[in-house]
VOTI-606121 format. One record per residue: x, y, z of N, C-alpha, C in turn. Coordinates in nm, 2 decimals. Example, Ala and Ser with C-alpha at 12.3 -4.5 7.8 and 13.67 -1.06 7.14 Angstrom:
# residues 2
<<1.32,-0.57,0.78>,<1.23,-0.45,0.78>,<1.32,-0.33,0.78>>;
<<1.28,-0.22,0.71>,<1.37,-0.11,0.71>,<1.29,0.00,0.79>>;
//
This chain:
# residues 252
<<9.79,-6.05,8.18>,<9.65,-6.02,8.16>,<9.63,-5.96,8.01>>;
<<9.56,-6.03,7.92>,<9.54,-5.98,7.79>,<9.48,-5.85,7.77>>;
<<9.52,-5.77,7.68>,<9.47,-5.63,7.67>,<9.32,-5.65,7.62>>;
<<9.24,-5.56,7.67>,<9.10,-5.56,7.62>,<9.09,-5.53,7.47>>;
<<9.01,-5.60,7.41>,<8.99,-5.58,7.26>,<8.95,-5.44,7.24>>;
<<9.00,-5.38,7.14>,<8.96,-5.25,7.10>,<8.82,-5.25,7.04>>;
<<8.75,-5.15,7.07>,<8.61,-5.14,7.02>,<8.63,-5.09,6.87>>;
<<8.55,-5.15,6.79>,<8.56,-5.11,6.64>,<8.52,-4.96,6.62>>;
<<8.60,-4.90,6.53>,<8.58,-4.75,6.50>,<8.44,-4.74,6.44>>;
<<8.38,-4.62,6.48>,<8.24,-4.61,6.43>,<8.25,-4.59,6.27>>;
<<8.16,-4.67,6.21>,<8.16,-4.67,6.06>,<8.11,-4.54,6.01>>;
<<8.17,-4.48,5.90>,<8.13,-4.37,5.85>,<8.01,-4.39,5.75>>;
<<7.92,-4.31,5.76>,<7.81,-4.31,5.68>,<7.84,-4.27,5.54>>;
<<7.81,-4.35,5.44>,<7.84,-4.31,5.30>,<7.78,-4.18,5.26>>;
<<7.86,-4.10,5.20>,<7.81,-3.96,5.16>,<7.74,-3.99,5.03>>;
<<7.63,-3.93,5.02>,<7.54,-3.94,4.90>,<7.59,-3.83,4.81>>;
<<7.62,-3.88,4.69>,<7.66,-3.78,4.58>,<7.54,-3.71,4.52>>;
<<7.55,-3.58,4.51>,<7.43,-3.50,4.45>,<7.43,-3.54,4.30>>;
<<7.31,-3.56,4.26>,<7.30,-3.58,4.11>,<7.35,-3.48,4.03>>;
<<7.41,-3.51,3.92>,<7.47,-3.42,3.83>,<7.36,-3.33,3.77>>;
<<7.38,-3.19,3.76>,<7.28,-3.11,3.71>,<7.31,-3.06,3.57>>;
<<7.22,-3.02,3.50>,<7.24,-2.96,3.37>,<7.32,-2.85,3.37>>;
<<7.41,-2.84,3.27>,<7.50,-2.72,3.26>,<7.44,-2.61,3.20>>;
<<7.31,-2.62,3.16>,<7.24,-2.51,3.08>,<7.13,-2.44,3.18>>;
<<7.13,-2.31,3.16>,<7.02,-2.23,3.22>,<6.89,-2.25,3.15>>;
<<6.78,-2.21,3.22>,<6.65,-2.22,3.15>,<6.64,-2.15,3.03>>;
<<6.70,-2.04,3.01>,<6.70,-1.96,2.89>,<6.78,-2.03,2.78>>;
<<6.89,-2.09,2.81>,<6.97,-2.17,2.72>,<6.89,-2.30,2.67>>;
<<6.82,-2.36,2.76>,<6.74,-2.47,2.72>,<6.62,-2.44,2.63>>;
<<6.55,-2.33,2.66>,<6.46,-2.27,2.58>,<6.50,-2.24,2.45>>;
<<6.62,-2.18,2.44>,<6.68,-2.15,2.30>,<6.71,-2.26,2.23>>;
<<6.77,-2.36,2.29>,<6.81,-2.49,2.22>,<6.71,-2.56,2.16>>;
<<6.59,-2.58,2.23>,<6.48,-2.64,2.18>,<6.39,-2.57,2.08>>;
<<6.40,-2.43,2.09>,<6.34,-2.34,2.00>,<6.40,-2.35,1.87>>;
<<6.53,-2.37,1.86>,<6.60,-2.38,1.74>,<6.57,-2.52,1.67>>;
<<6.56,-2.62,1.74>,<6.51,-2.75,1.69>,<6.37,-2.74,1.63>>;
<<6.28,-2.67,1.71>,<6.15,-2.66,1.67>,<6.13,-2.58,1.54>>;
<<6.22,-2.47,1.52>,<6.22,-2.39,1.41>,<6.27,-2.46,1.29>>;
<<6.37,-2.54,1.30>,<6.43,-2.61,1.19>,<6.35,-2.73,1.14>>;
<<6.28,-2.79,1.24>,<6.19,-2.91,1.20>,<6.07,-2.91,1.29>>;
<<5.97,-2.83,1.26>,<5.84,-2.82,1.34>,<5.78,-2.94,1.37>>;
<<5.76,-3.04,1.28>,<5.70,-3.17,1.30>,<5.79,-3.28,1.26>>;
<<5.88,-3.32,1.34>,<5.98,-3.43,1.32>,<5.91,-3.56,1.32>>;
<<5.96,-3.65,1.24>,<5.89,-3.78,1.22>,<5.99,-3.89,1.25>>;
<<5.94,-4.00,1.30>,<6.02,-4.12,1.33>,<6.05,-4.18,1.19>>;
<<6.17,-4.25,1.19>,<6.22,-4.31,1.06>,<6.17,-4.46,1.04>>;
<<6.11,-4.51,1.13>,<6.07,-4.65,1.11>,<5.95,-4.66,1.02>>;
<<5.95,-4.76,0.94>,<5.83,-4.78,0.84>,<5.72,-4.85,0.92>>;
<<5.60,-4.79,0.90>,<5.48,-4.86,0.96>,<5.35,-4.81,0.90>>;
<<5.25,-4.89,0.90>,<5.13,-4.85,0.83>,<5.01,-4.82,0.92>>;
<<5.03,-4.87,1.05>,<4.93,-4.84,1.15>,<5.00,-4.85,1.28>>;
<<4.91,-4.84,1.40>,<4.96,-4.84,1.53>,<5.03,-4.98,1.56>>;
<<4.96,-5.08,1.52>,<5.01,-5.22,1.55>,<5.15,-5.24,1.48>>;
<<5.16,-5.21,1.35>,<5.29,-5.22,1.28>,<5.40,-5.13,1.34>>;
<<5.36,-5.01,1.39>,<5.46,-4.93,1.46>,<5.51,-5.00,1.58>>;
<<5.43,-5.06,1.66>,<5.47,-5.13,1.78>,<5.56,-5.25,1.75>>;
<<5.53,-5.32,1.64>,<5.62,-5.43,1.60>,<5.75,-5.37,1.55>>;
<<5.74,-5.27,1.47>,<5.88,-5.20,1.42>,<5.97,-5.16,1.53>>;
<<5.91,-5.10,1.63>,<5.99,-5.05,1.74>,<6.05,-5.17,1.82>>;
<<5.98,-5.27,1.84>,<6.02,-5.40,1.90>,<6.14,-5.45,1.82>>;
<<6.13,-5.46,1.70>,<6.23,-5.51,1.60>,<6.35,-5.42,1.60>>;
<<6.33,-5.30,1.64>,<6.45,-5.21,1.62>,<6.55,-5.21,1.74>>;
<<6.52,-5.28,1.84>,<6.60,-5.30,1.96>,<6.74,-5.36,1.92>>;
<<6.84,-5.30,1.95>,<6.98,-5.33,1.90>,<6.99,-5.35,1.76>>;
<<6.92,-5.28,1.68>,<6.92,-5.29,1.54>,<6.91,-5.14,1.48>>;
<<6.95,-5.12,1.36>,<6.92,-4.98,1.30>,<6.79,-4.98,1.23>>;
<<6.73,-4.85,1.23>,<6.60,-4.83,1.17>,<6.61,-4.87,1.02>>;
<<6.72,-4.84,0.96>,<6.73,-4.88,0.81>,<6.73,-5.03,0.79>>;
<<6.79,-5.10,0.88>,<6.79,-5.24,0.88>,<6.65,-5.30,0.89>>;
<<6.58,-5.25,0.98>,<6.44,-5.29,1.01>,<6.35,-5.26,0.90>>;
<<6.37,-5.14,0.84>,<6.29,-5.11,0.73>,<6.30,-5.18,0.60>>;
<<6.42,-5.25,0.59>,<6.44,-5.34,0.48>,<6.36,-5.47,0.50>>;
<<6.33,-5.51,0.62>,<6.27,-5.64,0.64>,<6.11,-5.63,0.66>>;
<<6.06,-5.51,0.71>,<5.93,-5.50,0.75>,<5.82,-5.48,0.64>>;
<<5.85,-5.43,0.52>,<5.74,-5.40,0.42>,<5.67,-5.53,0.39>>;
<<5.75,-5.64,0.36>,<5.69,-5.77,0.33>,<5.61,-5.83,0.44>>;
<<5.68,-5.81,0.57>,<5.60,-5.86,0.69>,<5.47,-5.79,0.71>>;
<<5.47,-5.67,0.69>,<5.35,-5.58,0.72>,<5.25,-5.60,0.60>>;
<<5.30,-5.64,0.48>,<5.20,-5.66,0.37>,<5.12,-5.79,0.40>>;
<<5.19,-5.88,0.47>,<5.12,-6.01,0.50>,<5.04,-6.01,0.63>>;
<<5.10,-5.92,0.72>,<5.03,-5.91,0.85>,<5.03,-5.77,0.91>>;
<<4.92,-5.70,0.89>,<4.93,-5.56,0.94>,<4.83,-5.55,1.06>>;
<<4.79,-5.67,1.11>,<4.71,-5.67,1.23>,<4.75,-5.78,1.33>>;
<<4.72,-5.77,1.45>,<4.76,-5.88,1.54>,<4.71,-6.02,1.50>>;
<<4.58,-6.01,1.45>,<4.52,-6.15,1.41>,<4.59,-6.21,1.29>>;
<<4.63,-6.13,1.20>,<4.71,-6.17,1.09>,<4.86,-6.22,1.12>>;
<<4.90,-6.15,1.22>,<5.05,-6.19,1.26>,<5.03,-6.33,1.33>>;
<<4.93,-6.34,1.41>,<4.93,-6.48,1.49>,<4.90,-6.58,1.39>>;
<<4.82,-6.56,1.28>,<4.79,-6.65,1.18>,<4.92,-6.69,1.09>>;
<<5.00,-6.59,1.08>,<5.13,-6.60,1.01>,<5.22,-6.71,1.07>>;
<<5.23,-6.70,1.21>,<5.30,-6.79,1.29>,<5.44,-6.76,1.31>>;
<<5.49,-6.80,1.43>,<5.63,-6.76,1.46>,<5.74,-6.80,1.36>>;
<<5.73,-6.92,1.30>,<5.83,-6.96,1.21>,<5.84,-6.88,1.08>>;
<<5.72,-6.84,1.03>,<5.72,-6.75,0.91>,<5.76,-6.61,0.94>>;
<<5.73,-6.56,1.07>,<5.78,-6.43,1.11>,<5.93,-6.44,1.12>>;
<<5.98,-6.54,1.17>,<6.13,-6.55,1.19>,<6.19,-6.54,1.05>>;
<<6.14,-6.62,0.96>,<6.19,-6.62,0.81>,<6.19,-6.48,0.75>>;
<<6.09,-6.40,0.78>,<6.08,-6.27,0.72>,<6.17,-6.16,0.77>>;
<<6.21,-6.19,0.91>,<6.29,-6.09,0.97>,<6.44,-6.13,1.00>>;
<<6.47,-6.24,0.93>,<6.60,-6.31,0.96>,<6.72,-6.21,0.93>>;
<<6.71,-6.10,0.87>,<6.82,-6.01,0.84>,<6.84,-5.91,0.95>>;
<<6.75,-5.92,1.05>,<6.76,-5.83,1.17>,<6.82,-5.90,1.29>>;
<<6.91,-5.83,1.36>,<6.98,-5.89,1.48>,<6.87,-5.95,1.58>>;
<<6.92,-6.06,1.64>,<6.84,-6.12,1.75>,<6.70,-6.17,1.69>>;
<<6.70,-6.20,1.56>,<6.57,-6.22,1.49>,<6.49,-6.34,1.55>>;
<<6.55,-6.45,1.61>,<6.47,-6.55,1.67>,<6.39,-6.51,1.79>>;
<<6.47,-6.43,1.88>,<6.39,-6.39,2.00>,<6.29,-6.29,1.96>>;
<<6.31,-6.20,1.86>,<6.22,-6.10,1.82>,<6.09,-6.16,1.76>>;
<<6.12,-6.26,1.68>,<6.01,-6.33,1.62>,<5.91,-6.39,1.71>>;
<<5.97,-6.45,1.82>,<5.89,-6.51,1.92>,<5.81,-6.40,2.00>>;
<<5.88,-6.28,2.02>,<5.81,-6.17,2.09>,<5.70,-6.12,2.02>>;
<<5.73,-6.10,1.88>,<5.61,-6.05,1.79>,<5.50,-6.13,1.79>>;
<<5.52,-6.27,1.78>,<5.42,-6.36,1.78>,<5.33,-6.36,1.91>>;
<<5.41,-6.35,2.01>,<5.34,-6.36,2.16>,<5.27,-6.23,2.18>>;
<<5.33,-6.12,2.15>,<5.26,-6.00,2.18>,<5.14,-5.98,2.10>>;
<<5.14,-6.03,1.97>,<5.02,-6.03,1.89>,<4.91,-6.11,1.94>>;
<<4.96,-6.23,1.99>,<4.86,-6.31,2.05>,<4.79,-6.26,2.18>>;
<<4.87,-6.18,2.25>,<4.83,-6.12,2.37>,<4.73,-6.00,2.34>>;
<<4.76,-5.93,2.24>,<4.67,-5.82,2.19>,<4.54,-5.87,2.15>>;
<<4.54,-5.99,2.09>,<4.41,-6.05,2.04>,<4.33,-6.09,2.17>>;
<<4.40,-6.17,2.26>,<4.33,-6.23,2.36>,<4.29,-6.13,2.48>>;
<<4.37,-6.03,2.50>,<4.35,-5.95,2.61>,<4.31,-5.81,2.58>>;
<<4.33,-5.76,2.46>,<4.30,-5.62,2.42>,<4.21,-5.61,2.30>>;
<<4.15,-5.72,2.26>,<4.06,-5.72,2.14>,<4.13,-5.68,2.01>>;
<<4.26,-5.70,2.00>,<4.33,-5.67,1.89>,<4.38,-5.53,1.87>>;
<<4.36,-5.45,1.99>,<4.39,-5.31,1.98>,<4.51,-5.28,2.06>>;
<<4.60,-5.20,2.01>,<4.72,-5.17,2.09>,<4.68,-5.07,2.20>>;
<<4.71,-5.10,2.33>,<4.67,-5.02,2.44>,<4.75,-4.89,2.44>>;
<<4.68,-4.79,2.51>,<4.76,-4.65,2.52>,<4.81,-4.62,2.65>>;
<<4.83,-4.72,2.73>,<4.90,-4.69,2.86>,<5.04,-4.75,2.87>>;
<<5.13,-4.69,2.94>,<5.26,-4.76,2.95>,<5.26,-4.90,3.02>>;
<<5.17,-4.90,3.12>,<5.17,-5.03,3.20>,<5.13,-5.14,3.11>>;
<<5.01,-5.12,3.03>,<4.97,-5.23,2.94>,<5.07,-5.26,2.83>>;
<<5.13,-5.16,2.77>,<5.23,-5.18,2.67>,<5.35,-5.26,2.72>>;
<<5.40,-5.22,2.85>,<5.51,-5.29,2.90>,<5.48,-5.43,2.94>>;
<<5.36,-5.47,2.95>,<5.32,-5.61,2.99>,<5.33,-5.70,2.87>>;
<<5.34,-5.64,2.75>,<5.35,-5.72,2.63>,<5.49,-5.77,2.61>>;
<<5.51,-5.89,2.56>,<5.64,-5.96,2.53>,<5.73,-5.87,2.45>>;
<<5.85,-5.84,2.50>,<5.95,-5.77,2.41>,<5.93,-5.62,2.42>>;
<<5.84,-5.57,2.51>,<5.82,-5.42,2.51>,<5.86,-5.37,2.64>>;
<<5.97,-5.28,2.63>,<6.03,-5.22,2.74>,<5.98,-5.08,2.76>>;
<<6.04,-5.00,2.85>,<6.00,-4.87,2.87>,<6.02,-4.78,2.74>>;
<<6.14,-4.79,2.68>,<6.17,-4.72,2.56>,<6.07,-4.74,2.45>>;
<<6.04,-4.87,2.42>,<5.94,-4.90,2.32>,<5.81,-4.83,2.35>>;
<<5.76,-4.86,2.47>,<5.64,-4.80,2.52>,<5.62,-4.66,2.50>>;
<<5.73,-4.58,2.53>,<5.74,-4.44,2.52>,<5.73,-4.40,2.37>>;
<<5.80,-4.46,2.28>,<5.79,-4.43,2.14>,<5.65,-4.46,2.09>>;
<<5.59,-4.56,2.12>,<5.45,-4.59,2.08>,<5.35,-4.48,2.13>>;
<<5.36,-4.46,2.26>,<5.27,-4.35,2.32>,<5.29,-4.21,2.26>>;
<<5.41,-4.18,2.23>,<5.44,-4.06,2.16>,<5.39,-4.05,2.02>>;
<<5.43,-4.14,1.94>,<5.40,-4.13,1.80>,<5.25,-4.17,1.77>>;
<<5.21,-4.28,1.83>,<5.07,-4.32,1.79>,<4.96,-4.24,1.88>>;
<<4.99,-4.21,2.00>,<4.89,-4.15,2.08>,<4.91,-4.00,2.12>>;
<<5.02,-3.95,2.06>,<5.06,-3.80,2.09>,<5.08,-3.77,2.23>>;
<<5.13,-3.86,2.31>,<5.16,-3.83,2.45>,<5.30,-3.77,2.46>>;
<<5.32,-3.68,2.55>,<5.46,-3.62,2.57>,<5.56,-3.70,2.64>>;
<<5.59,-3.83,2.58>,<5.69,-3.91,2.64>,<5.83,-3.88,2.58>>;
<<5.92,-3.93,2.65>,<6.06,-3.92,2.60>,<6.13,-4.05,2.60>>;
<<6.15,-4.10,2.48>,<6.21,-4.24,2.46>,<6.37,-4.23,2.46>>;
<<6.44,-4.26,2.56>,<6.58,-4.25,2.56>,<6.65,-4.36,2.49>>;
<<6.70,-4.34,2.37>,<6.78,-4.45,2.31>,<6.93,-4.42,2.31>>;
<<7.01,-4.48,2.24>,<7.16,-4.46,2.26>,<7.20,-4.32,2.21>>;
<<7.14,-4.26,2.11>,<7.16,-4.13,2.07>,<7.13,-4.03,2.18>>;
<<7.02,-4.04,2.23>,<6.98,-3.94,2.34>,<7.06,-3.95,2.47>>;
<<7.09,-4.08,2.50>,<7.17,-4.10,2.62>,<7.31,-4.04,2.60>>;
<<7.37,-4.06,2.48>,<7.50,-3.99,2.45>,<7.49,-3.85,2.45>>;
<<7.39,-3.78,2.38>,<7.38,-3.64,2.38>,<7.36,-3.58,2.51>>;
<<7.27,-3.64,2.60>,<7.24,-3.59,2.73>,<7.37,-3.58,2.81>>;
<<7.45,-3.68,2.81>,<7.58,-3.68,2.88>,<7.69,-3.61,2.82>>;
<<7.70,-3.62,2.69>,<7.81,-3.54,2.61>,<7.80,-3.39,2.63>>;
<<7.68,-3.34,2.60>,<7.65,-3.21,2.61>,<7.64,-3.15,2.76>>;
<<7.62,-3.24,2.86>,<7.60,-3.19,2.98>,<7.45,-3.14,3.01>>;
<<7.37,-3.18,2.91>,<7.23,-3.14,2.92>,<7.15,-3.19,3.03>>;
<<7.15,-3.33,3.03>,<7.07,-3.40,3.14>,<7.16,-3.53,3.18>>;
<<7.27,-3.50,3.24>,<7.36,-3.62,3.28>,<7.29,-3.72,3.37>>;
<<7.32,-3.85,3.33>,<7.26,-3.96,3.41>,<7.33,-4.09,3.38>>;
<<7.33,-4.18,3.47>,<7.40,-4.31,3.45>,<7.32,-4.42,3.38>>;
<<7.19,-4.40,3.38>,<7.10,-4.49,3.33>,<6.99,-4.42,3.23>>;
<<6.94,-4.48,3.13>,<6.84,-4.42,3.05>,<6.72,-4.36,3.13>>;
<<6.68,-4.43,3.24>,<6.57,-4.38,3.32>,<6.62,-4.25,3.38>>;
<<6.74,-4.23,3.43>,<6.78,-4.11,3.50>,<6.77,-4.00,3.39>>;
<<6.83,-4.02,3.27>,<6.83,-3.92,3.17>,<6.68,-3.88,3.13>>;
<<6.59,-3.97,3.12>,<6.45,-3.95,3.08>,<6.39,-3.86,3.19>>;
<<6.42,-3.89,3.32>,<6.36,-3.81,3.42>,<6.40,-3.67,3.42>>;
<<6.54,-3.65,3.40>,<6.60,-3.51,3.39>,<6.55,-3.44,3.27>>;
<<6.55,-3.50,3.16>,<6.50,-3.43,3.04>,<6.35,-3.39,3.06>>;
<<6.27,-3.48,3.11>,<6.14,-3.44,3.14>,<6.12,-3.32,3.24>>;
<<6.21,-3.31,3.33>,<6.20,-3.21,3.43>,<6.25,-3.07,3.37>>;
<<6.34,-3.07,3.27>,<6.40,-2.95,3.23>,<6.35,-2.89,3.09>>;
<<6.29,-2.98,3.01>,<6.24,-2.94,2.88>,<6.12,-2.85,2.89>>;
<<6.10,-2.74,2.83>,<5.99,-2.66,2.85>,<5.87,-2.74,2.78>>;
<<5.75,-2.73,2.85>,<5.64,-2.80,2.81>,<5.60,-2.79,2.65>>;
<<5.60,-2.69,2.59>,<5.57,-2.68,2.45>,<5.66,-2.77,2.36>>;
<<5.78,-2.80,2.41>,<5.88,-2.88,2.34>,<5.89,-3.03,2.36>>;
<<5.82,-3.07,2.47>,<5.84,-3.21,2.53>,<5.79,-3.31,2.43>>;
<<5.68,-3.30,2.36>,<5.63,-3.40,2.28>,<5.74,-3.44,2.17>>;
<<5.80,-3.34,2.10>,<5.88,-3.37,1.99>,<6.03,-3.38,2.03>>;
<<6.06,-3.36,2.16>,<6.19,-3.35,2.20>,<6.28,-3.47,2.17>>;
<<6.22,-3.59,2.19>,<6.31,-3.71,2.17>,<6.34,-3.73,2.02>>;
<<6.24,-3.69,1.93>,<6.28,-3.69,1.78>,<6.38,-3.60,1.75>>;
<<6.37,-3.48,1.80>,<6.48,-3.39,1.77>,<6.62,-3.43,1.82>>;
<<6.62,-3.48,1.94>,<6.75,-3.53,1.99>,<6.80,-3.65,1.92>>;
<<6.71,-3.74,1.89>,<6.75,-3.87,1.81>,<6.81,-3.82,1.68>>;
<<6.75,-3.74,1.60>,<6.79,-3.71,1.47>,<6.92,-3.63,1.47>>;
<<6.93,-3.54,1.58>,<7.05,-3.47,1.59>,<7.17,-3.56,1.62>>;
<<7.15,-3.65,1.71>,<7.25,-3.75,1.75>,<7.29,-3.84,1.63>>;
<<7.18,-3.88,1.55>,<7.21,-3.98,1.44>,<7.28,-3.90,1.32>>;
<<7.25,-3.78,1.29>,<7.31,-3.72,1.17>,<7.40,-3.60,1.19>>;
<<7.41,-3.55,1.31>,<7.51,-3.44,1.33>,<7.59,-3.47,1.45>>;
<<7.54,-3.48,1.57>,<7.63,-3.51,1.69>,<7.66,-3.65,1.70>>;
<<7.72,-3.71,1.60>,<7.74,-3.86,1.59>,<7.84,-3.90,1.70>>;
<<7.83,-4.03,1.72>,<7.92,-4.09,1.83>,<8.07,-4.07,1.79>>;
<<8.11,-4.11,1.68>,<8.25,-4.11,1.64>,<8.30,-3.98,1.59>>;
<<8.22,-3.92,1.49>,<8.27,-3.80,1.42>,<8.16,-3.69,1.42>>;
<<8.13,-3.64,1.53>,<8.04,-3.52,1.54>,<8.07,-3.42,1.44>>;
<<7.97,-3.37,1.37>,<7.99,-3.26,1.27>,<7.95,-3.13,1.33>>;
<<8.03,-3.08,1.41>,<8.00,-2.95,1.49>,<7.99,-2.84,1.40>>;
<<8.05,-2.84,1.28>,<8.03,-2.74,1.18>,<7.90,-2.73,1.13>>;
<<7.82,-2.83,1.13>,<7.68,-2.83,1.08>,<7.57,-2.82,1.20>>;
<<7.62,-2.79,1.32>,<7.53,-2.80,1.44>,<7.46,-2.66,1.46>>;
<<7.33,-2.67,1.47>,<7.25,-2.54,1.48>,<7.26,-2.49,1.63>>;
<<7.31,-2.57,1.73>,<7.32,-2.53,1.86>,<7.46,-2.52,1.90>>;
<<7.56,-2.52,1.81>,<7.70,-2.52,1.85>,<7.75,-2.41,1.94>>;
<<7.68,-2.29,1.93>,<7.73,-2.17,2.01>,<7.67,-2.19,2.16>>;
<<7.56,-2.27,2.17>,<7.51,-2.30,2.30>,<7.58,-2.42,2.37>>;
<<7.63,-2.51,2.29>,<7.68,-2.63,2.33>,<7.79,-2.61,2.43>>;
<<7.80,-2.69,2.54>,<7.90,-2.69,2.65>,<7.99,-2.80,2.64>>;
<<7.98,-2.88,2.53>,<8.08,-3.00,2.53>,<8.22,-2.95,2.51>>;
<<8.31,-2.98,2.59>,<8.44,-2.93,2.59>,<8.52,-2.96,2.46>>;
<<8.48,-3.07,2.39>,<8.56,-3.11,2.28>,<8.49,-3.06,2.14>>;
<<8.39,-2.98,2.15>,<8.32,-2.92,2.02>,<8.43,-2.86,1.94>>;
<<8.42,-2.86,1.81>,<8.52,-2.81,1.72>,<8.47,-2.67,1.64>>;
<<8.35,-2.64,1.67>,<8.30,-2.51,1.62>,<8.22,-2.42,1.71>>;
<<8.23,-2.30,1.71>,<8.14,-2.22,1.79>,<8.03,-2.15,1.73>>;
<<8.04,-2.12,1.60>,<7.93,-2.05,1.54>,<7.82,-2.14,1.49>>;
<<7.70,-2.12,1.52>,<7.60,-2.22,1.47>,<7.57,-2.21,1.31>>;
<<7.57,-2.32,1.25>,<7.52,-2.32,1.11>,<7.37,-2.33,1.11>>;
<<7.31,-2.21,1.12>,<7.16,-2.21,1.13>,<7.09,-2.24,1.00>>;
<<6.98,-2.31,1.01>,<6.91,-2.35,0.89>,<6.83,-2.22,0.84>>;
<<6.80,-2.22,0.72>,<6.73,-2.10,0.66>,<6.60,-2.06,0.75>>;
<<6.53,-2.15,0.80>,<6.41,-2.13,0.88>,<6.43,-2.06,1.01>>;
<<6.57,-2.07,1.05>,<6.61,-2.00,1.18>,<6.68,-1.87,1.14>>;
<<6.60,-1.76,1.15>,<6.65,-1.64,1.10>,<6.69,-1.54,1.21>>;
<<6.72,-1.42,1.16>,<6.77,-1.32,1.25>,<6.67,-1.28,1.36>>;
<<6.54,-1.28,1.33>,<6.45,-1.25,1.43>,<6.44,-1.34,1.55>>;
<<6.46,-1.47,1.52>,<6.47,-1.57,1.63>,<6.59,-1.54,1.71>>;
<<6.71,-1.51,1.64>,<6.83,-1.49,1.72>,<6.81,-1.37,1.81>>;
<<6.74,-1.27,1.76>,<6.71,-1.14,1.84>,<6.63,-1.18,1.96>>;
<<6.53,-1.27,1.94>,<6.44,-1.31,2.05>,<6.51,-1.37,2.15>>;
<<6.62,-1.46,2.13>,<6.70,-1.53,2.23>,<6.77,-1.43,2.31>>;
<<6.81,-1.32,2.25>,<6.90,-1.23,2.33>,<6.82,-1.14,2.43>>;
<<6.69,-1.14,2.41>,<6.60,-1.05,2.49>,<6.56,-1.11,2.62>>;
//
């Protein structure tokens, strides 16, 4: 008589990993962003633009490209077409010719033409001020929408680019596996007075100081707060605007 088949072992429910938490206390996060604010109270984006429409186009063109590279191509483009109507009249072929030095220029030229057409047909030639409407435009993702909402409309959005994604994980500030995770965690931990400019401070810090390959820890104004295990300096190289009074305030 054959043995009865063994009943399958009960399957184990997968254990959910708790999301990584910031390595920084509320006081440390406050101090960190206060230093950025003191050093650069009104940080600016580095993309060349003459109005809200050209800002939108410039951000679309900057995907997988450097701001410097985009800035070399856009002055002539924006001289010829600084409104959606003029961009549509310029045509996809001419747009493509003007931006051919930028990576993925063929796809980007098509998106710029189509988004301009959509702005004319559905928004009266005006760039909308909501994320949903912006993301409905060709070539516009969440990061691009956040940049436009922040710079053009003063909304406290956080656009997570490669620099911010790297810093958030490297420093243990807002660890996340996706830009969306990092954005949500940064939004939850950054004190309200600093949210609007936070992505500019982090982008500039990642671009010029906490670089991907050779971070310049000796020039970092938050190096004493930084919890990155591989940092090479502990004493902050504080800018002139960040004086002894501010340091005293942090200790209180």
